VODOLO-723735 format. One record per atom (N, C-alpha, C, CB): residue number from 1; atom name; x, y, z. Coordinates in steps of 0.05 Angstrom, whole numbers. Glycine has a CB too. Example, Ala and Ser with C-alpha at 12.3 -4.5 7.8 and 13.67 -1.06 7.14 Angstrom:
2
<num 1	atomo N	xx 264	yy -114	zz 156> .
<num 1	atomo CA	xx 246	yy -90	zz 156> .
<num 1	atomo C	xx 264	yy -66	zz 156> .
<num 1	atomo CB	xx 226	yy -89	zz 181> .
<num 2	atomo N	xx 257	yy -45	zz 142> .
<num 2	atomo CA	xx 273	yy -21	zz 143> .
<num 2	atomo C	xx 258	yy 1	zz 157> .
<num 2	atomo CB	xx 282	yy -12	zz 114> .
% end
This chain:
102
<num 1	atomo N	xx -4051	yy 1191	zz 613> .
<num 1	atomo CA	xx -4038	yy 1165	zz 616> .
<num 1	atomo C	xx -4045	yy 1154	zz 643> .
<num 1	atomo CB	xx -4008	yy 1167	zz 611> .
<num 2	atomo N	xx -4058	yy 1131	zz 645> .
<num 2	atomo CA	xx -4063	yy 1119	zz 671> .
<num 2	atomo C	xx -4037	yy 1109	zz 683> .
<num 2	atomo CB	xx -4084	yy 1097	zz 669> .
<num 3	atomo N	xx -4037	yy 1105	zz 709> .
<num 3	atomo CA	xx -4014	yy 1095	zz 724> .
<num 3	atomo C	xx -3991	yy 1113	zz 720> .
<num 3	atomo CB	xx -4007	yy 1066	zz 714> .
<num 4	atomo N	xx -3993	yy 1137	zz 732> .
<num 4	atomo CA	xx -3975	yy 1159	zz 728> .
<num 4	atomo C	xx -3945	yy 1154	zz 728> .
<num 4	atomo CB	xx -3980	yy 1178	zz 748> .
<num 5	atomo N	xx -3936	yy 1132	zz 741> .
<num 5	atomo CA	xx -3907	yy 1127	zz 741> .
<num 5	atomo C	xx -3898	yy 1115	zz 714> .
<num 5	atomo CB	xx -3900	yy 1109	zz 763> .
<num 6	atomo N	xx -3916	yy 1107	zz 697> .
<num 6	atomo CA	xx -3909	yy 1095	zz 672> .
<num 6	atomo C	xx -3901	yy 1066	zz 673> .
<num 6	atomo CB	xx -3887	yy 1111	zz 660> .
<num 7	atomo N	xx -3905	yy 1053	zz 696> .
<num 7	atomo CA	xx -3897	yy 1025	zz 699> .
<num 7	atomo C	xx -3918	yy 1006	zz 691> .
<num 7	atomo CB	xx -3889	yy 1020	zz 727> .
<num 8	atomo N	xx -3943	yy 1014	zz 691> .
<num 8	atomo CA	xx -3965	yy 996	zz 683> .
<num 8	atomo C	xx -3978	yy 981	zz 706> .
<num 8	atomo CB	xx -3956	yy 977	zz 663> .
<num 9	atomo N	xx -3999	yy 967	zz 700> .
<num 9	atomo CA	xx -4015	yy 953	zz 720> .
<num 9	atomo C	xx -3999	yy 933	zz 736> .
<num 9	atomo CB	xx -4038	yy 940	zz 707> .
<num 10	atomo N	xx -3982	yy 918	zz 723> .
<num 10	atomo CA	xx -3967	yy 897	zz 738> .
<num 10	atomo C	xx -3951	yy 908	zz 761> .
<num 10	atomo CB	xx -3948	yy 882	zz 719> .
<num 11	atomo N	xx -3938	yy 931	zz 756> .
<num 11	atomo CA	xx -3922	yy 943	zz 777> .
<num 11	atomo C	xx -3939	yy 951	zz 801> .
<num 11	atomo CB	xx -3907	yy 967	zz 766> .
<num 12	atomo N	xx -3963	yy 963	zz 795> .
<num 12	atomo CA	xx -3980	yy 972	zz 817> .
<num 12	atomo C	xx -3993	yy 948	zz 832> .
<num 12	atomo CB	xx -4002	yy 990	zz 806> .
<num 13	atomo N	xx -3998	yy 927	zz 818> .
<num 13	atomo CA	xx -4008	yy 903	zz 831> .
<num 13	atomo C	xx -3986	yy 892	zz 850> .
<num 13	atomo CB	xx -4016	yy 881	zz 811> .
<num 14	atomo N	xx -3961	yy 894	zz 842> .
<num 14	atomo CA	xx -3939	yy 886	zz 859> .
<num 14	atomo C	xx -3938	yy 903	zz 884> .
<num 14	atomo CB	xx -3913	yy 888	zz 843> .
<num 15	atomo N	xx -3942	yy 929	zz 881> .
<num 15	atomo CA	xx -3941	yy 948	zz 904> .
<num 15	atomo C	xx -3963	yy 944	zz 924> .
<num 15	atomo CB	xx -3941	yy 976	zz 894> .
<num 16	atomo N	xx -3986	yy 933	zz 916> .
<num 16	atomo CA	xx -4008	yy 929	zz 934> .
<num 16	atomo C	xx -4001	yy 912	zz 959> .
<num 16	atomo CB	xx -4032	yy 916	zz 920> .
<num 17	atomo N	xx -3981	yy 896	zz 956> .
<num 17	atomo CA	xx -3973	yy 879	zz 978> .
<num 17	atomo C	xx -3956	yy 893	zz 999> .
<num 17	atomo CB	xx -3957	yy 856	zz 968> .
<num 18	atomo N	xx -3949	yy 918	zz 995> .
<num 18	atomo CA	xx -3933	yy 933	zz 1014> .
<num 18	atomo C	xx -3949	yy 953	zz 1029> .
<num 18	atomo CB	xx -3910	yy 946	zz 999> .
<num 19	atomo N	xx -3941	yy 958	zz 1054> .
<num 19	atomo CA	xx -3954	yy 980	zz 1070> .
<num 19	atomo C	xx -3939	yy 1005	zz 1064> .
<num 19	atomo CB	xx -3953	yy 973	zz 1100> .
<num 20	atomo N	xx -3950	yy 1021	zz 1045> .
<num 20	atomo CA	xx -3936	yy 1046	zz 1037> .
<num 20	atomo C	xx -3956	yy 1067	zz 1030> .
<num 20	atomo CB	xx -3917	yy 1041	zz 1014> .
<num 21	atomo N	xx -3947	yy 1091	zz 1029> .
<num 21	atomo CA	xx -3964	yy 1114	zz 1021> .
<num 21	atomo C	xx -3958	yy 1120	zz 992> .
<num 21	atomo CB	xx -3959	yy 1139	zz 1039> .
<num 22	atomo N	xx -3978	yy 1132	zz 979> .
<num 22	atomo CA	xx -3976	yy 1141	zz 952> .
<num 22	atomo C	xx -3982	yy 1170	zz 951> .
<num 22	atomo CB	xx -3995	yy 1125	zz 933> .
<num 23	atomo N	xx -3967	yy 1185	zz 935> .
<num 23	atomo CA	xx -3971	yy 1214	zz 932> .
<num 23	atomo C	xx -3978	yy 1221	zz 904> .
<num 23	atomo CB	xx -3945	yy 1229	zz 941> .
<num 24	atomo N	xx -4000	yy 1236	zz 901> .
<num 24	atomo CA	xx -4008	yy 1245	zz 874> .
<num 24	atomo C	xx -4000	yy 1275	zz 874> .
<num 24	atomo CB	xx -4039	yy 1241	zz 869> .
<num 25	atomo N	xx -3982	yy 1282	zz 855> .
<num 25	atomo CA	xx -3973	yy 1309	zz 853> .
<num 25	atomo C	xx -3983	yy 1322	zz 827> .
<num 25	atomo CB	xx -3942	yy 1310	zz 855> .
<num 26	atomo N	xx -3987	yy 1347	zz 829> .
<num 26	atomo CA	xx -3996	yy 1362	zz 805> .
<num 26	atomo C	xx -3991	yy 1391	zz 808> .
<num 26	atomo CB	xx -4027	yy 1357	zz 800> .
<num 27	atomo N	xx -3987	yy 1405	zz 786> .
<num 27	atomo CA	xx -3984	yy 1434	zz 786> .
<num 27	atomo C	xx -4011	yy 1446	zz 782> .
<num 27	atomo CB	xx -3964	yy 1443	zz 763> .
<num 28	atomo N	xx -4018	yy 1464	zz 800> .
<num 28	atomo CA	xx -4044	yy 1478	zz 798> .
<num 28	atomo C	xx -4039	yy 1505	zz 783> .
<num 28	atomo CB	xx -4057	yy 1484	zz 826> .
<num 29	atomo N	xx -4046	yy 1505	zz 757> .
<num 29	atomo CA	xx -4041	yy 1529	zz 741> .
<num 29	atomo C	xx -4057	yy 1553	zz 750> .
<num 29	atomo CB	xx -4047	yy 1523	zz 712> .
<num 30	atomo N	xx -4081	yy 1548	zz 761> .
<num 30	atomo CA	xx -4098	yy 1570	zz 770> .
<num 30	atomo C	xx -4086	yy 1585	zz 794> .
<num 30	atomo CB	xx -4126	yy 1559	zz 777> .
<num 31	atomo N	xx -4075	yy 1570	zz 813> .
<num 31	atomo CA	xx -4064	yy 1582	zz 837> .
<num 31	atomo C	xx -4035	yy 1591	zz 835> .
<num 31	atomo CB	xx -4067	yy 1564	zz 861> .
<num 32	atomo N	xx -4021	yy 1582	zz 814> .
<num 32	atomo CA	xx -3993	yy 1589	zz 810> .
<num 32	atomo C	xx -3991	yy 1618	zz 801> .
<num 32	atomo CB	xx -3980	yy 1570	zz 790> .
<num 33	atomo N	xx -3970	yy 1632	zz 812> .
<num 33	atomo CA	xx -3963	yy 1658	zz 802> .
<num 33	atomo C	xx -3977	yy 1682	zz 815> .
<num 33	atomo CB	xx -3969	yy 1659	zz 774> .
<num 34	atomo N	xx -3995	yy 1678	zz 835> .
<num 34	atomo CA	xx -4008	yy 1700	zz 848> .
<num 34	atomo C	xx -4014	yy 1693	zz 877> .
<num 34	atomo CB	xx -4034	yy 1709	zz 833> .
<num 35	atomo N	xx -4021	yy 1713	zz 893> .
<num 35	atomo CA	xx -4027	yy 1709	zz 921> .
<num 35	atomo C	xx -4002	yy 1699	zz 935> .
<num 35	atomo CB	xx -4050	yy 1688	zz 925> .
<num 36	atomo N	xx -4004	yy 1678	zz 952> .
<num 36	atomo CA	xx -3981	yy 1667	zz 966> .
<num 36	atomo C	xx -3962	yy 1654	zz 947> .
<num 36	atomo CB	xx -3990	yy 1647	zz 988> .
<num 37	atomo N	xx -3971	yy 1648	zz 923> .
<num 37	atomo CA	xx -3954	yy 1635	zz 902> .
<num 37	atomo C	xx -3943	yy 1655	zz 882> .
<num 37	atomo CB	xx -3970	yy 1614	zz 888> .
<num 38	atomo N	xx -3944	yy 1681	zz 889> .
<num 38	atomo CA	xx -3935	yy 1701	zz 870> .
<num 38	atomo C	xx -3905	yy 1696	zz 862> .
<num 38	atomo CB	xx -3937	yy 1730	zz 881> .
<num 39	atomo N	xx -3901	yy 1693	zz 836> .
<num 39	atomo CA	xx -3874	yy 1687	zz 826> .
<num 39	atomo C	xx -3865	yy 1658	zz 830> .
<num 39	atomo CB	xx -3854	yy 1705	zz 839> .
<num 40	atomo N	xx -3884	yy 1641	zz 839> .
<num 40	atomo CA	xx -3877	yy 1613	zz 845> .
<num 40	atomo C	xx -3897	yy 1594	zz 831> .
<num 40	atomo CB	xx -3877	yy 1608	zz 875> .
<num 41	atomo N	xx -3891	yy 1569	zz 833> .
<num 41	atomo CA	xx -3909	yy 1548	zz 823> .
<num 41	atomo C	xx -3924	yy 1536	zz 847> .
<num 41	atomo CB	xx -3894	yy 1526	zz 807> .
<num 42	atomo N	xx -3950	yy 1531	zz 844> .
<num 42	atomo CA	xx -3965	yy 1518	zz 865> .
<num 42	atomo C	xx -3968	yy 1489	zz 859> .
<num 42	atomo CB	xx -3993	yy 1532	zz 869> .
<num 43	atomo N	xx -3958	yy 1472	zz 876> .
<num 43	atomo CA	xx -3960	yy 1443	zz 873> .
<num 43	atomo C	xx -3980	yy 1432	zz 893> .
<num 43	atomo CB	xx -3933	yy 1429	zz 877> .
<num 44	atomo N	xx -4001	yy 1418	zz 884> .
<num 44	atomo CA	xx -4020	yy 1404	zz 901> .
<num 44	atomo C	xx -4009	yy 1376	zz 904> .
<num 44	atomo CB	xx -4049	yy 1405	zz 889> .
<num 45	atomo N	xx -4007	yy 1367	zz 929> .
<num 45	atomo CA	xx -3997	yy 1341	zz 936> .
<num 45	atomo C	xx -4018	yy 1327	zz 953> .
<num 45	atomo CB	xx -3969	yy 1342	zz 951> .
<num 46	atomo N	xx -4027	yy 1304	zz 943> .
<num 46	atomo CA	xx -4048	yy 1290	zz 958> .
<num 46	atomo C	xx -4037	yy 1263	zz 967> .
<num 46	atomo CB	xx -4073	yy 1286	zz 940> .
<num 47	atomo N	xx -4037	yy 1259	zz 993> .
<num 47	atomo CA	xx -4027	yy 1234	zz 1005> .
<num 47	atomo C	xx -4049	yy 1213	zz 1006> .
<num 47	atomo CB	xx -4015	yy 1239	zz 1033> .
<num 48	atomo N	xx -4044	yy 1190	zz 995> .
<num 48	atomo CA	xx -4064	yy 1169	zz 994> .
<num 48	atomo C	xx -4053	yy 1144	zz 1008> .
<num 48	atomo CB	xx -4071	yy 1162	zz 965> .
<num 49	atomo N	xx -4072	yy 1129	zz 1020> .
<num 49	atomo CA	xx -4064	yy 1104	zz 1034> .
<num 49	atomo C	xx -4062	yy 1080	zz 1016> .
<num 49	atomo CB	xx -4085	yy 1098	zz 1055> .
<num 50	atomo N	xx -4075	yy 1081	zz 993> .
<num 50	atomo CA	xx -4075	yy 1058	zz 974> .
<num 50	atomo C	xx -4071	yy 1067	zz 946> .
<num 50	atomo CB	xx -4102	yy 1042	zz 976> .
<num 51	atomo N	xx -4062	yy 1049	zz 929> .
<num 51	atomo CA	xx -4058	yy 1055	zz 901> .
<num 51	atomo C	xx -4085	yy 1061	zz 888> .
<num 51	atomo CB	xx -4044	yy 1032	zz 886> .
<num 52	atomo N	xx -4107	yy 1048	zz 897> .
<num 52	atomo CA	xx -4133	yy 1053	zz 886> .
<num 52	atomo C	xx -4142	yy 1082	zz 891> .
<num 52	atomo CB	xx -4154	yy 1034	zz 898> .
<num 53	atomo N	xx -4136	yy 1092	zz 915> .
<num 53	atomo CA	xx -4142	yy 1120	zz 920> .
<num 53	atomo C	xx -4126	yy 1139	zz 902> .
<num 53	atomo CB	xx -4136	yy 1127	zz 950> .
<num 54	atomo N	xx -4100	yy 1132	zz 900> .
<num 54	atomo CA	xx -4082	yy 1149	zz 883> .
<num 54	atomo C	xx -4092	yy 1149	zz 854> .
<num 54	atomo CB	xx -4053	yy 1139	zz 885> .
<num 55	atomo N	xx -4100	yy 1126	zz 844> .
<num 55	atomo CA	xx -4109	yy 1125	zz 816> .
<num 55	atomo C	xx -4135	yy 1141	zz 812> .
<num 55	atomo CB	xx -4114	yy 1095	zz 808> .
<num 56	atomo N	xx -4153	yy 1140	zz 832> .
<num 56	atomo CA	xx -4177	yy 1156	zz 831> .
<num 56	atomo C	xx -4171	yy 1186	zz 830> .
<num 56	atomo CB	xx -4196	yy 1150	zz 855> .
<num 57	atomo N	xx -4153	yy 1195	zz 847> .
<num 57	atomo CA	xx -4144	yy 1223	zz 848> .
<num 57	atomo C	xx -4131	yy 1231	zz 821> .
<num 57	atomo CB	xx -4125	yy 1229	zz 871> .
<num 58	atomo N	xx -4115	yy 1213	zz 811> .
<num 58	atomo CA	xx -4102	yy 1218	zz 785> .
<num 58	atomo C	xx -4123	yy 1222	zz 763> .
<num 58	atomo CB	xx -4082	yy 1195	zz 777> .
<num 59	atomo N	xx -4142	yy 1205	zz 762> .
<num 59	atomo CA	xx -4164	yy 1207	zz 741> .
<num 59	atomo C	xx -4179	yy 1234	zz 745> .
<num 59	atomo CB	xx -4183	yy 1184	zz 743> .
<num 60	atomo N	xx -4185	yy 1241	zz 769> .
<num 60	atomo CA	xx -4200	yy 1266	zz 774> .
<num 60	atomo C	xx -4183	yy 1290	zz 766> .
<num 60	atomo CB	xx -4208	yy 1268	zz 804> .
<num 61	atomo N	xx -4157	yy 1289	zz 773> .
<num 61	atomo CA	xx -4140	yy 1312	zz 766> .
<num 61	atomo C	xx -4137	yy 1315	zz 736> .
<num 61	atomo CB	xx -4112	yy 1308	zz 779> .
<num 62	atomo N	xx -4135	yy 1294	zz 722> .
<num 62	atomo CA	xx -4132	yy 1295	zz 693> .
<num 62	atomo C	xx -4157	yy 1306	zz 679> .
<num 62	atomo CB	xx -4125	yy 1268	zz 682> .
<num 63	atomo N	xx -4180	yy 1305	zz 692> .
<num 63	atomo CA	xx -4204	yy 1317	zz 681> .
<num 63	atomo C	xx -4206	yy 1347	zz 687> .
<num 63	atomo CB	xx -4229	yy 1303	zz 693> .
<num 64	atomo N	xx -4189	yy 1357	zz 703> .
<num 64	atomo CA	xx -4190	yy 1385	zz 711> .
<num 64	atomo C	xx -4170	yy 1401	zz 694> .
<num 64	atomo CB	xx -4184	yy 1389	zz 741> .
<num 65	atomo N	xx -4180	yy 1422	zz 680> .
<num 65	atomo CA	xx -4163	yy 1436	zz 661> .
<num 65	atomo C	xx -4140	yy 1452	zz 675> .
<num 65	atomo CB	xx -4180	yy 1455	zz 645> .
<num 66	atomo N	xx -4144	yy 1459	zz 700> .
<num 66	atomo CA	xx -4123	yy 1475	zz 714> .
<num 66	atomo C	xx -4100	yy 1458	zz 725> .
<num 66	atomo CB	xx -4136	yy 1491	zz 736> .
<num 67	atomo N	xx -4103	yy 1432	zz 724> .
<num 67	atomo CA	xx -4082	yy 1414	zz 735> .
<num 67	atomo C	xx -4064	yy 1404	zz 712> .
<num 67	atomo CB	xx -4094	yy 1390	zz 750> .
<num 68	atomo N	xx -4038	yy 1407	zz 717> .
<num 68	atomo CA	xx -4018	yy 1398	zz 697> .
<num 68	atomo C	xx -3998	yy 1380	zz 712> .
<num 68	atomo CB	xx -4003	yy 1423	zz 684> .
<num 69	atomo N	xx -3983	yy 1365	zz 696> .
<num 69	atomo CA	xx -3961	yy 1348	zz 706> .
<num 69	atomo C	xx -3970	yy 1330	zz 729> .
<num 69	atomo CB	xx -3938	yy 1366	zz 715> .
<num 70	atomo N	xx -3991	yy 1315	zz 725> .
<num 70	atomo CA	xx -4003	yy 1297	zz 745> .
<num 70	atomo C	xx -3987	yy 1271	zz 746> .
<num 70	atomo CB	xx -4033	yy 1291	zz 739> .
<num 71	atomo N	xx -3978	yy 1264	zz 770> .
<num 71	atomo CA	xx -3961	yy 1240	zz 774> .
<num 71	atomo C	xx -3968	yy 1226	zz 800> .
<num 71	atomo CB	xx -3932	yy 1248	zz 774> .
<num 72	atomo N	xx -3965	yy 1200	zz 799> .
<num 72	atomo CA	xx -3966	yy 1184	zz 824> .
<num 72	atomo C	xx -3938	yy 1176	zz 831> .
<num 72	atomo CB	xx -3985	yy 1158	zz 820> .
<num 73	atomo N	xx -3931	yy 1179	zz 856> .
<num 73	atomo CA	xx -3904	yy 1171	zz 865> .
<num 73	atomo C	xx -3905	yy 1157	zz 892> .
<num 73	atomo CB	xx -3885	yy 1195	zz 866> .
<num 74	atomo N	xx -3885	yy 1143	zz 899> .
<num 74	atomo CA	xx -3884	yy 1129	zz 924> .
<num 74	atomo C	xx -3864	yy 1141	zz 944> .
<num 74	atomo CB	xx -3876	yy 1100	zz 920> .
<num 75	atomo N	xx -3849	yy 1161	zz 935> .
<num 75	atomo CA	xx -3832	yy 1176	zz 953> .
<num 75	atomo C	xx -3844	yy 1203	zz 959> .
<num 75	atomo CB	xx -3804	yy 1179	zz 940> .
<num 76	atomo N	xx -3839	yy 1212	zz 984> .
<num 76	atomo CA	xx -3850	yy 1237	zz 992> .
<num 76	atomo C	xx -3838	yy 1260	zz 977> .
<num 76	atomo CB	xx -3846	yy 1241	zz 1023> .
<num 77	atomo N	xx -3854	yy 1275	zz 962> .
<num 77	atomo CA	xx -3843	yy 1297	zz 946> .
<num 77	atomo C	xx -3834	yy 1321	zz 962> .
<num 77	atomo CB	xx -3864	yy 1306	zz 925> .
<num 78	atomo N	xx -3812	yy 1333	zz 953> .
<num 78	atomo CA	xx -3802	yy 1358	zz 964> .
<num 78	atomo C	xx -3793	yy 1375	zz 941> .
<num 78	atomo CB	xx -3779	yy 1353	zz 985> .
<num 79	atomo N	xx -3800	yy 1400	zz 942> .
<num 79	atomo CA	xx -3793	yy 1418	zz 920> .
<num 79	atomo C	xx -3777	yy 1441	zz 931> .
<num 79	atomo CB	xx -3818	yy 1429	zz 906> .
<num 80	atomo N	xx -3765	yy 1456	zz 914> .
<num 80	atomo CA	xx -3748	yy 1478	zz 922> .
<num 80	atomo C	xx -3764	yy 1503	zz 931> .
<num 80	atomo CB	xx -3729	yy 1486	zz 899> .
<num 81	atomo N	xx -3749	yy 1524	zz 936> .
<num 81	atomo CA	xx -3762	yy 1548	zz 947> .
<num 81	atomo C	xx -3779	yy 1563	zz 927> .
<num 81	atomo CB	xx -3740	yy 1567	zz 957> .
<num 82	atomo N	xx -3778	yy 1555	zz 902> .
<num 82	atomo CA	xx -3795	yy 1569	zz 882> .
<num 82	atomo C	xx -3822	yy 1555	zz 878> .
<num 82	atomo CB	xx -3780	yy 1569	zz 855> .
<num 83	atomo N	xx -3828	yy 1536	zz 896> .
<num 83	atomo CA	xx -3853	yy 1521	zz 895> .
<num 83	atomo C	xx -3868	yy 1523	zz 922> .
<num 83	atomo CB	xx -3848	yy 1491	zz 888> .
<num 84	atomo N	xx -3894	yy 1530	zz 920> .
<num 84	atomo CA	xx -3911	yy 1529	zz 944> .
<num 84	atomo C	xx -3925	yy 1502	zz 944> .
<num 84	atomo CB	xx -3933	yy 1553	zz 943> .
<num 85	atomo N	xx -3921	yy 1487	zz 966> .
<num 85	atomo CA	xx -3933	yy 1460	zz 968> .
<num 85	atomo C	xx -3959	yy 1462	zz 983> .
<num 85	atomo CB	xx -3913	yy 1441	zz 982> .
<num 86	atomo N	xx -3980	yy 1451	zz 971> .
<num 86	atomo CA	xx -4006	yy 1450	zz 984> .
<num 86	atomo C	xx -4012	yy 1420	zz 989> .
<num 86	atomo CB	xx -4029	yy 1463	zz 967> .
<num 87	atomo N	xx -4010	yy 1412	zz 1014> .
<num 87	atomo CA	xx -4013	yy 1384	zz 1022> .
<num 87	atomo C	xx -4042	yy 1378	zz 1030> .
<num 87	atomo CB	xx -3994	yy 1376	zz 1044> .
<num 88	atomo N	xx -4053	yy 1356	zz 1020> .
<num 88	atomo CA	xx -4079	yy 1346	zz 1028> .
<num 88	atomo C	xx -4078	yy 1316	zz 1031> .
<num 88	atomo CB	xx -4101	yy 1354	zz 1006> .
<num 89	atomo N	xx -4097	yy 1304	zz 1044> .
<num 89	atomo CA	xx -4100	yy 1275	zz 1046> .
<num 89	atomo C	xx -4126	yy 1267	zz 1032> .
<num 89	atomo CB	xx -4099	yy 1265	zz 1075> .
<num 90	atomo N	xx -4129	yy 1241	zz 1026> .
<num 90	atomo CA	xx -4153	yy 1231	zz 1014> .
<num 90	atomo C	xx -4177	yy 1240	zz 1030> .
<num 90	atomo CB	xx -4152	yy 1200	zz 1013> .
<num 91	atomo N	xx -4176	yy 1239	zz 1056> .
<num 91	atomo CA	xx -4199	yy 1246	zz 1073> .
<num 91	atomo C	xx -4206	yy 1275	zz 1072> .
<num 91	atomo CB	xx -4193	yy 1238	zz 1101> .
<num 92	atomo N	xx -4188	yy 1292	zz 1064> .
<num 92	atomo CA	xx -4193	yy 1321	zz 1062> .
<num 92	atomo C	xx -4210	yy 1328	zz 1038> .
<num 92	atomo CB	xx -4167	yy 1337	zz 1061> .
<num 93	atomo N	xx -4211	yy 1310	zz 1018> .
<num 93	atomo CA	xx -4223	yy 1317	zz 992> .
<num 93	atomo C	xx -4252	yy 1308	zz 990> .
<num 93	atomo CB	xx -4207	yy 1304	zz 970> .
<num 94	atomo N	xx -4267	yy 1322	zz 973> .
<num 94	atomo CA	xx -4295	yy 1316	zz 970> .
<num 94	atomo C	xx -4300	yy 1297	zz 947> .
<num 94	atomo CB	xx -4310	yy 1342	zz 965> .
<num 95	atomo N	xx -4325	yy 1293	zz 941> .
<num 95	atomo CA	xx -4334	yy 1274	zz 921> .
<num 95	atomo C	xx -4323	yy 1279	zz 893> .
<num 95	atomo CB	xx -4364	yy 1274	zz 920> .
<num 96	atomo N	xx -4319	yy 1305	zz 886> .
<num 96	atomo CA	xx -4308	yy 1311	zz 860> .
<num 96	atomo C	xx -4281	yy 1297	zz 855> .
<num 96	atomo CB	xx -4304	yy 1342	zz 857> .
<num 97	atomo N	xx -4265	yy 1295	zz 876> .
<num 97	atomo CA	xx -4239	yy 1282	zz 875> .
<num 97	atomo C	xx -4240	yy 1252	zz 880> .
<num 97	atomo CB	xx -4220	yy 1295	zz 894> .
<num 98	atomo N	xx -4256	yy 1244	zz 901> .
<num 98	atomo CA	xx -4255	yy 1216	zz 910> .
<num 98	atomo C	xx -4275	yy 1198	zz 897> .
<num 98	atomo CB	xx -4258	yy 1215	zz 939> .
<num 99	atomo N	xx -4297	yy 1210	zz 886> .
<num 99	atomo CA	xx -4319	yy 1194	zz 876> .
<num 99	atomo C	xx -4336	yy 1182	zz 897> .
<num 99	atomo CB	xx -4308	yy 1173	zz 858> .
<num 100	atomo N	xx -4331	yy 1189	zz 922> .
<num 100	atomo CA	xx -4346	yy 1178	zz 945> .
<num 100	atomo C	xx -4363	yy 1199	zz 957> .
<num 100	atomo CB	xx -4327	yy 1166	zz 966> .
<num 101	atomo N	xx -4389	yy 1194	zz 959> .
<num 101	atomo CA	xx -4407	yy 1214	zz 971> .
<num 101	atomo C	xx -4403	yy 1214	zz 1001> .
<num 101	atomo CB	xx -4437	yy 1207	zz 965> .
<num 102	atomo N	xx -4403	yy 1238	zz 1012> .
<num 102	atomo CA	xx -4399	yy 1242	zz 1041> .
<num 102	atomo C	xx -4423	yy 1234	zz 1057> .
<num 102	atomo CB	xx -4392	yy 1272	zz 1047> .
% end
């Protein structure tokens, strides 16, 4: 489903006028449950400067079989002690995620 918040294109066009960050969150099924995430869920959180960046990350995440529960949000996510948070920014990611050649 595009536009992860479920509000549709009009809502995101409205948000473009504001100086705000967007967060794309997803559960990484591959990294969850072992290593530093043993017995826990691993959440990948990508901070984006624009809704366009967030939408690109959302599309890329939905193409990856190990990513579940992909969402775009405007509030900074925080999870409980049973979740390992892996934070990245748009600039940390490669072409597979951003669609931009380095």
